[in-house]
N, C-alpha and C positions, 0 to 999 in steps of 0.2 A: 334128763327124762321130761319129755312134754309132761303137762298135769292131766292131760286127756289124751289115749291112744286109739280110740274106739269110735268111729264113723259111720253115717250114713254112706257116706260116698269118698274115697279118695281121688284126688287128682295130683296123679304122679309126673309130675311136669310144670313150670310156671313160666313158659314161654308164649307165644301166640295163640295157639288152641286152648291150653291149660288157664289163662288166665279167663277165657270166655267162659269156659265149662265152670269154673267156679264160682263167676259172676250169676252166669244164668241159673243155677241150680241151687245157686244159695239166695235166691227169690222166695223161696216158700220157708219161713221160718221154722218149720216143723224138720228139714231136714238140715242134719249136721253136714258139714263139708270141709274138708282139710286138702290145703294145698300144699304140695312139695315142692320144692324147688334147691338144686343142687347150690346155686349162686345167690347172690345178696338182694334182700330187697331194701330197696332205697327210700319207699315210703311214699307219701302223698305230698310232703313238704319239699317243693322244687329246688330247693337251697340245699338241701341235702343230697341231691344228683351230682357227679361229676359232672362239669363243666362240658366237656364232649361229648357226653353220653345226651345233654340235653340240646346239641346242636345239629340241627338240620341238615346242614351245609355239609357236614364231614361223615365219614365211616368210622366211627370208633371201633378200635379193637383192644381195648382192656378187660371187659367184661368177658372173656372167651374160654372154653375149654383147654384149649392150648395153641400157646401163645406162639410158639417158634415150632411150627411143623408148614406140611405143605399148605398154599391157601386154599385148595378147596375144602381142608378139613375143618376151618373156620366155621365156630358155632356159639351161638351164643350162650352164657351162662350167666343170668340173671334174670329175676321177677319182669318181665315183658320181652324174654326172648327175642328173637331175630329183629321185633319193630325198634329194638336199643341202640341194633349196629346198622341196619339196612341204607338202603337208599331213599326211604319211603315214599318209593314211587308205586302206585296200583294201577296195573292194566289188566285186562279181561279176555279171555280167551276166545277160541273161535267156536260155533255152534257143533260142528264136527269132535271138540275136545268133551264136550259135556255130552255128545250122545254116546261116546265111547264108556264115559263113565255111568250112564244109565241103562246100558246094555249090561250092566256088571252088577248095579247095587239097585238097581228100580226108578221109579219115576220120582222119586226124590232126589237125585242126582242128576236130575235134567238141567238142562239151561234156564228154564223158566222157573222151576223149583230154586234153583240156586239165583237166580238174579232177583228173586224177592228180600232173599239175604242179602244180596250184595249192595240192594239200596239201605239196608239197615246198617250194616257196614260202614258206606261211604258217611253217614250220618254220624256214627258213631266216632269214628276216627278224623272228622272234622276233614274231609279231603275238599283240597283248594286247588283251583287251577294257578298257575303259575302266571303271573304278570309281566306284561312287556319289561318292566321298570328293573324286572329282578333279572331279566336276560343279559348271558354275557356277550359281546359281538361276536364271539363262534358260535354260542348259541343262536342268537339272531340271524346271523350269515348262514348256520347250518337250514335252519326253518327255510330261508331264502333258495338255498342250494335245492332241497329237496321239493320244494316248487317249481323250480326254474328243471329238474329231472322228470317234471309229471307225475311224482305223487299227490294222491289228494287230500288235503288236510283233514284229521281227523279230529275233531274240538274234541271229544273228550274220552281219552282212551281206556279209562277206567268203566265203560259201558261196553254192550256188546257192539262189535266193528264186522263189518262186512270184507274183506280183501286188503287189501295195501291200504297205506297211510301214513300221515306223519302228524307230528304234535309234540307238545309237553305233557308226559303224563302227570294225574294230580298226584299229590303229594299230603299225607297227614304231617300236618306242620300248621302252628299257629306262630305267623311269620319265619322267625327260623326255630323254633320252638319245635322240637320232635315233640310230636304227637301219639306217644306210644302206646302200646296196649295196655299196661300197666295204668295210665292216666286213664285211657278213655272207657276202660272196663271195670277195672279193680277198685279205682279208687270209689267207685259210689259203692261199694259191697263191703270196704274196709271196717265199717262200723257196725254189721250185723255181727250180734252175738254168737249166731249159725257156723260162720267161718272162719276157721283158723289157717295162719299163712305160717307155714315153716320154712324158712330158709336156710340156706348152709346148710340143706340134708341131701343126701345124695342116696339114690334107692339103688339097691345092691341087688336082690333079686326078689320076686313073689315066691311064696311057699303055695303048695297046690297040696289038694287031696280030693280023690273023688271027686273030679273034674270042675273043680271050683278052689278060685284065691280063698286062701285062709289067714293069708296076712304080706305086709310088704317088709320086709327086712331095709331098715334105713340107716345110714350114717348122718347122725346127728353133732355135729361138733365134737367128732372121734368117740361119740358114745353110740353103740350097736343099739338099738329101738326097731322094736316088732309094731306095726300100724296096721291097724285093721278095720274092716267096712265091711258092709253089704255090698257093695258094687264099686270096681276098680277101673278106674279111666288113665290107661297111661300116655301121657302125650310129652314125650321127653323128645321127640323129634325125630327125623329120617334117620341120623346115627345113633340117638338115644334108645329110641325105644325098641328097635329090633335086636341092640345091645342087653337091654333088661329081660326082653322076652329068652335070649339064649342062653342070658345066665341061672334064668329060672328053668332050663329043661324044655323050654319050646322052640322047636326048631328041627333043623335036618339032624336025624340020628346021627350018622356018619360023621359030620362036624361036631357035635357035641361030643362024641366017643372022644374025638382027638384032643379036644381040651380038657376030657376027665370030668364032662358035665353028665350026670342021669338025666338019659329022656324021657321027660314027663309026656309031652305031645308031639309026636314025629309031623313036622309043620315044616315041609323043605322052603315053603316061600320066604321064611324069614331072613331078611336079611339079604335077597334075590331082587333084581328088578331093579337096582340103583340107576338112575336116570338123573342126569342133570346138564342145562345147556350148556353145552359146549361152545367155546367161543375162539376165534382168529382174530388178531388185531393189525390194524395197518397203521404203523409207527409213522407221527408226522415231524416235520422241525418246523417250531413256529418263527415266525418274524419276529425281530426288535420290535415291529410298534404291536404286536399279538401279544407278546409280554410284557410291553407295557400296559395295554389296554386292560390285561386279566390283573398285574398290577394292584392298578387303580381300584379296580373291581374290588379285589381283597382288601385294599387299605379302606373300603365304604363297608365292607361287611356284608358283602352281597356277592363271593364268589363261590357257584355251586359248579364241580367238576362235570355233573352232566345233567342237562336239563331236557334233552331232544332225544326222542325216539321215535326210528323211522320203520314201518313194517314193511318187509319186502318179501317177494314171492320168487321161487327159483322155478326152473321146469318141473322139477321133483316136488312142486306143492301141491296139496289138494285145490278143486276148484272154488273162489269164493274166500280163500282162505290164505295164509302167510307161513312163510319158513323160516323168514329170516328178522331178526332186530337189528337194525345198524345202529349206532349211539356213537355221536361225534364228541368227545370228550376233550376237555381243554382244564387243569387245575392241578392241582398240588398231585404228584405221584400216590396212585396206591401202597405202593411198598418203598420204603425209600425214602429220600430226602434229594431236592436240588436247590443250588444258593436261591436267597431270594430275589425273586422278580424274573425267575426263570421255570417253564412250567411243563407239563407232560400233554402231550396232543397227540392223539391221534383218532381212529374210527374203528368202532369195534363192531365185529359180524358177530352175531349170536346164534347159534341154530335153535330153533324153537322149537322144532318136533326131531329131534333126533332118534337113530334107531339103533346107536350102542346102548348097553346095556350091561354097567358093573354089578358088586356085588359087597357086601359088608361080611366079616365073619370076625371071631375073637380072637386074640391074641392069648387070651389066656382068662380062666377062669375069675380071677381078680378084678373086682370092680375098680379097682386104681389102674388099671393097663387098660390104656386106650386100644380101640377096635382097629383090626386092618381093613383098610378101607380102598377099596380100589376103583375108582371112578371109571376107567376103560374107555375115556373118552377119545372118539375115532376109533375105534375098535372091529365096527359091524364087518361083517364078513362080506358083504357086497361094496364094502366103500361109498357106499352111498353119502356117509355125513362128510365124507374129505371132499366128494364132491359138489354138495351143499355150501361147505367153510371155502371152497376154494370159489365156489362162485359169490360166494359173500363179500371176498376180499376184491373180487373183480369190482362189484357193487359199490363198494367203499371207496376204490382207487376211482372211479366214476364219479362220485360225489366229491370228493376231496380235489379232483380236475376241474368240478365247475366254476366259474365264474365269482362267485360268493366266497368260496372257500380257498381257493388258488391265492387269491391277496392276501392272505395271513398263514397260511403254511404248505409247505411241499413234503411230498415223500422222502421219509431217509435212505429207503432199500430202492433202488433201481428194479431189482427182480419183478417183474411180472409176476402176476399170481397162478396165471394159467403156466406158467414156466419152472414156477416151485416143485420140487420132489416131496412125494408122500410123507417122508422120514422129516425133513425139513418143517413141513407142516405139522406134525403129531409133535413135534418138540416144541413147537410156541402155543398148543393148545391152554385154554383156559376155561374158569367156567365164569356163570353169571352168579352163581351160590342160591341155588335153586333145586337142592337135591329131594327128591321124591321117592316113594315106592316102595321101599324095605319091607313092608309090610301091607304089600297091596289090596284092595278090595278086590271080592272075588277070589283072591287067592289064600291070604290071612285072614281076613276078616271078611263078615258079610255085610250087607247094606246097612245093617245098623252100627256097624262098627266093633261086632264083636269077634273077639277071635275064636275061630274054630274050636271047637273041644274044649273049652273052657265057659262054664256058663255065665260067670261074673263078670268078665274082663272085655272091655273095650280098649282098644285103639285109637286114639282122636288125632292126629294132625298132620302132616305134609306125607308123613310115610305110606298111609294109608292111599294115595293119590294113584290110581293105578298106570296111568300114562299122564304123561307132562303137557301142562297146557302151554297155549301158546301165548304166555304173559307171566310177568312176574308172579311169586308165588302167592305172596302174604295176601292179598285179596280174595282168592279163591279157596285158600286154607280158614279165612276167618267168616267166609260164607259155609263153609262144608262145618265148621265148629258151630255156628249158631243152629244149623240147621239140624245135627245132630243132639245138640245141647237140649232146643225143645223137644223133640223125641224121647231125650232120657227122664226130662222133668214130667213128661205127660205119661211115665208108665205106671 
C-alpha cells in the first residue's frame, strides 16, 4: 500500500501525454500529483535502462503489453510510453488536419495555436536533423530518387508543410541515444516532493458517484488499491483509455450489458472511430552490393532501417496536402530474423488520411483480459482506401525503378499493383502504429478534453484526436498534451 492514496491530480498512464501532464502540473508546488503506470519505471539513470530501449536505431519490443499478438496491437508498457519503442520520427500534419480539430474543439486546437506548442516540444525532445554521414547508401539513393522524380525537398518535416515533398524526418535522439519523453520531461520533475510516480500499477476502473469520479481502483504489484483525487486525467493511450472507461461503465450501454458492466454514462463513442495509417509494402530483393554496404554500416554502428520519408499526393488528395508517406526501408526485419549480412528491403506506402474506421470493445470485464481490437483496415464501403493504397504501390514501383534505386534492388513480385486483386491487397495490410480516435474530441470529450457526463475526468492522449493527421502522431500528441496541461494548470 502506498503511504499516500489521495492527491490533487491523478494521471493514469505514464506514456507520452502522461509524462507531459505530470511534469507540467507538478510545477506548482502546492499541487500534489500522482503518475500511475502499469509498466516499469527505469528512472533517470541511463545505466539502469535496457540497452535496446536507449538505441534510437532500433524498434524495441520488450516493454509492450502483448508480445505475442498481431502487429497492430503493439503498445508500450513503460514510463515514457511509445517514445521508448517507436522510430523517433517527428513530422507535422497539414493545415486542413488542424482545421478539422479546431472545428470540434475551438481555436486552441488550430494550427496556429498548436504550432506554438510544437516548437516547445521540438526543444524539449531535442529534435535533430539527420546528417549525411548517418545515411546508408539506400537512404541517400532514396533522396536522389525522390529528387529525380520531381518531388520538392522538405528541409524540416517537423514544421508546417505545403503539399508533397521529401526529406529525413528529424529524430528525438542525441547521437544514437533515444531521447524519450521520460528523459525529456519527467526527469526534471522527479525530485519534486509533490510528485509521486507509481510504476507496476495497472488501472482497473474508475468509481463514479453523482456524475463525478470518486476513486481509481489500481492493481499495485498484486495489491488492490483505491487512489483518490480532485481531478483524474486518463492518459492510457488509444487502446488503454477506452478500455478503462468501458470497465468503469462509461461507454455504449448495449456493449456494456454484453460484458456484464452496469452503465453509468451511456456514451456510444467510447471505443468507436479507431483510425490508423494503413500500409501496403512493395518488397524488394537487395543486390549483393547493397547487402555488403548495409553490413558495413551496421558494423560501424550507424544502420537505421528507415531514414527517408516522401510525402506524395494521389488524385484523391485535398489540394495543397498529401495522402501518402512513401518510406524506402533497408535494414533488419521488423519481425523475424535474417542471416548476418542479409537485410529486408522495400518501399512502404502509408495512407495518411484513410477513410476506414475500426473499433475497440471489451472481451471481458476483467482488466487482465486484453480488449477486442478491430482496426478494420481497407474496409471503407466506397473502396477509397484500396484505391489510394494501390496508387501508393504504383508510386513505390516508380521510385524503385528510378536510376538511383534500381542499381541496389529489384521488385520481388512481378505483379503490377494495378493488376493485384482487392483481396490480395487486403491480405498484405499493415499499419504505421499510429492508432487514434477511440475517445474522440467532439464525441467523447469536449475542447478541454473533459469526458461528457463526468465532472472531474479528462482524457488526454492520442485517443482524443478526432481525425488522423497526415503525420506521425507523437509530435501532435505531445503538442496537444502541452496545450491541455497549460489549461489545467491555470484552472
